[in-house]
N, C-alpha and C positions, 0 to 999 in steps of 0.2 A: 137503135132498134135491133133486136135479135129475133130470129125466127127459130123456134126450138121444136125439134121432132123427138117425141118420147116413144120408145119402143118397149113393149112388154112381150118378150119372146116366149114362144111355146111351140111344142111339136104338133099340137092339134089346132090351136088358135094363136095367132100373133096379133096383138093389138098395136095400133099406132095412133098418135095424137099430135097435132100440130098447133102450137100457140105462137102468138107474137107478144113479145115483152117490150113495152115502151115505158121507160122510167119505172114507176111502180104499178103500172096497169098491165093486166094480162088479157089478151084478146084471143078468143077461140077462132081457129082457122078451119080445122078439119079433124076428123077422127074416123076410125073404122077398125075392122077386124078381118084379118086374112084367115079364111077357114081352110083347114088342111086335112080334113078327116078322111076323105075317100081317095087316098093316093099312097103309093109306096113311099117309104121314108126319104129316099133320095129325091123323089119328085116334090115332096113337101119342102125340103131344103131349097130346091130350085125355085119353087113358088114363093117362098119367103124372100129370097134374094131378088127375084124379078119384080115382085109387087112392091117391095121397098124401093127398088130403083125407080119405079114409076112415081111413087110418092115423093122421093127426093127430087126428081126432075120437075114435078108439078109445083111443089111448094118451095123449093130451093132453100132449105133450112141452113142457117149459119152454124148451128150446133145440134148435137144429138145426145140425148140422155137415154141410157139403157139399163135395165135391171141386171144386177150381178146374179150369178148362179148361187143358189142357196143349197145347203145340205139337204139331201132327200134320203129317206129310208131305203128306197129302191135305187141301187146304183145305175140300172139301165135307164130309169126315168131321168136321173141327173145327167147321164151322158147324152141322151137325146135332147134335153133342154140346152145343154152346152153347145151341141151342134147347131141347133136352131139359132141360138144366140150368136154363134160364129158366122152363120149366113147373114144375119142382120148387120153384124159389125163390118163384114167385108163389103156389103152394099154401101154402107155409110163411108167407109174408108175409100172406096172407089170413087165416091163423089167428092173426096177431099174435104170432108166435114169433120170438125173436132168431135170426139166422142168422150163422154164422161159416164162413169158407172156409179150406180147408187144401189145400196141394199134396200130390200123391201122395208125394213125397219126405218131407215133414213127417210124414205119417201112418205111413209105413214106419219112419222113424226113431223115432217115438214108441212104436210097437207092437212092432217087431222089434229095434230098436236099430241098424238098418242101412238107410240111405236108398235103397239099390238092391236091397232084398230082393225075392225072387220072390213071386208070388201064393200059391204053396203055403206059403211061410214065413209070410206074413200069415195065411193060413187056420189054420195050426197054432198060431200065437201067440194068435189070437182064441179058439180052442178052449180053450187053456190058461188065458188071462186071465179068461175068463168061466166056466170050469169046465163046459164043455159035454160031453155024452156022445158027440156025433158032430161031425164037421167040417162047418161050414156051406158051402153052395154059394158059389162064388167071388164073385159080385156081392153076396150077402148078407154074406159075410165082409168084403169091402171096406167096406161100409156100417157094419158093426159096428166095424171098425177106425177109421173116421172118428169114430164116437161115443166110442170109447175114447180116441183122440187128444185130442178136445175135453175129455173129463173130466180127462185128465192135464195139459192145458194151462192149466186154470183156476188162478188164483193161490190160495194158501192164505188162509183167513180172517184178517183183521187181528187183532192182539192187542187185549185189552180197553182198554189205554192208547191205542192208535192209534185205536180206535173212538171213544173219548171226545174225542179231539182232532181228529176228522175225518181221520185218517190223516196229519196233519202234526205232526211232533215238532220243536220248536224248541229249539236249544241256545244258551246264552249263557255264555261263560266257563266251559265245561266242565260246565254244569248244564242240566238240563232245565227249561224254563220253560213 
């Protein structure tokens, strides 16, 4: 069983979503949005870090999925997004949780089946995949989509034979040795 925290970093809103992945079943645990509008930028980064530390302590995820920085026309926006992302990564790293990065296109492809899907399409599919009674807020849905993408990207467990041989199967003249 894996508990996965998805993080959609932003300098104004940072979404988070926690799911549990058991075999092929995805179970919703929590989601939300850290609102950062009314504060100096350094205070926003502090709030991202401290709020995510609280989420990490409460749900004890085994893995974290976070969105990669994408190119933005305004370099100042890209820098602020990168700094918000850095605060989130440090919070996860301080909790000794493995961190995997995904591009927005990878997440949309995994969740919706189309790499250029709209935010509304992502929200709708997150609701369906997690069997939610209502549609999550956009930033929370994006974070849940990251967690779903991570759960679906994990390789299947190795067969018992592969486990015994350390994953290496050697063949010699058509026979397994």
